[in-house]
N, C-alpha and C positions, 0 to 999 in steps of 0.2 A: 870492645871496650870503647865507650864514648859514642856508640851508634844508638840513636834513639828510634830506629825503625822497628817494624814489627813483622815477624813471620807468622802466618796464621793459616788455619784451615777453617773457612767461614763461608756459610752459604749467603748468596747463591754463587759466589765466585770460586769456591773451592780453595785450593792452596795458592797463596800469593804472598808477596812481600810489599808492604806499604811503607811510605817514607817517614811516618811518625806513629807513635803509639796511639792506638784508638782511632786512627784515621778511617778505618773501614767499618766502624760501628755506627749504629743509629744514634743521632743526637740525643743526649740524655742518658746514654748507657754507662753504667758504672763498670770500669775496667780495673780490676785489682792488679797490683804490681808486686812482683816477687824478685828476689835475687838469690843466686846460689850461695849457700853457706860457705862452701869451699870453691876456690877458683878451678876452672878446667885447665887441662894441659893444653897450652897453645898449639902444639903440633897436632893434637887430636881435634882441636876446634876447626882446623882447616878441612878435615874430612867431614865434620859435622855440618859446616856451612855449605860444602859442596853437596851434601845430601839434601839440605834444605832447598838449595837452588834447583837441584834436579827434580824436585817434586812440584815446582811451580806449574800451575795449570791443571794439576790432577784434581779430580773431583772429591767431594766429601764422602766419607765412609758410613753411609746410612745403615747398611747391614751390620757393620762393625759395632756401632753403638747399640743397635737392636740386640746383637748377640750377647752383649754384656748383660742386658736385662733378662734374657732367657738362659743365661749361663752356658752359652755355646760360642765357639770361635766362629764368628761370621765375618771376620776381617776380609775385605776384598783387596787383593794385592794391588798396590799403587794408588789406593785411596786412603784418606786419612780423616779422622775427626780431630778436633783441636788438641786435646790432651794426649791422644795417641801419637800425634805428630811431634809434640814436645818431648815425650819420652823416647821416641825413636831417634830423635836428634841427640839427646843426651847419651843414648847407648852408642851412637857413632863416635861420641866423645869419650867413651870409656866409663860412663856413669849412667845412672837411671834415677827416676823418681822413687821407685820402690823396688827393693830386692824381691825376687821370686814372683813378680807379677809381670806378665807379658804386656807389651805396649798396648795391645788391643783391649786389655782389661782396665786400663787407667782411664776411668771416666772423669769428666771435668770436676765433679764434686770431691774427688779424692785429692786433687792437686794441692789444696791448702794444707793437707795433713802430712805431706812429704817432709821428712826430716832433712832433706837436701835443700829446702827452700826457706827463705825468711821473708815474711810479709813486710813491704816497705811503704805501702800506701796505695792510693787509688786516684783515678781521674774520673771525671764525669765528661764524657765526650761532648764536644760542641760548646763547652763552657770555657772560654778563654782563660779566665782566672784560675780555674782548677788545673787546666793543662799547663798554664804558665808557671804556676808554683811547682808542680811536679817536674817539669822540664828543667826549671832553674835548679831545683834540688838535685836532680840526676846529673846535670851538667857540672855542678859543684863537686859532686862525688866522683864522676868518671872522667871529666875532661881536664 
C-alpha cells in the first residue's frame, strides 16, 4: 500500500521491479491501471511479494503465450509473460484473476474482464501531466 512501483515481465528485460508505474515502457505507451476489488490478506501478501522478488531476472515466457494460442500448456518453468506473472502472484496471496483458469492461460486481453479487478484509470508514459495526475490521485487514495 502506498507503493507506486511496478512488478512486470516485459521484453527485452524479462521480470523486473521498476521504481514507478510505466517507467519501463516506451514513451507514449498507454498503461491501464487496476486495483483489487477486495483487499488481500496482509500475511499472504508477504509470500506473494517474496515470490515476485524471487522471479526478478527470469526471462519472458514466449512458449507460454504461444501455448495459449494453440491451446496447449507450453509454460516454461521459471519464465513468465505479464498476465501469467500477475495471476501467479495473486495465487501466492490466496486469490486469482479467474477461477478454474491456470496462470499460463491468463492472456493479457483477459485481465480487464476479471471480476477481481476494478479499472481506475490510465497513464500515457513519458507525459508528465498524465503521470502526475495519476500519481497524485493514487497518493491521495493510498498514502
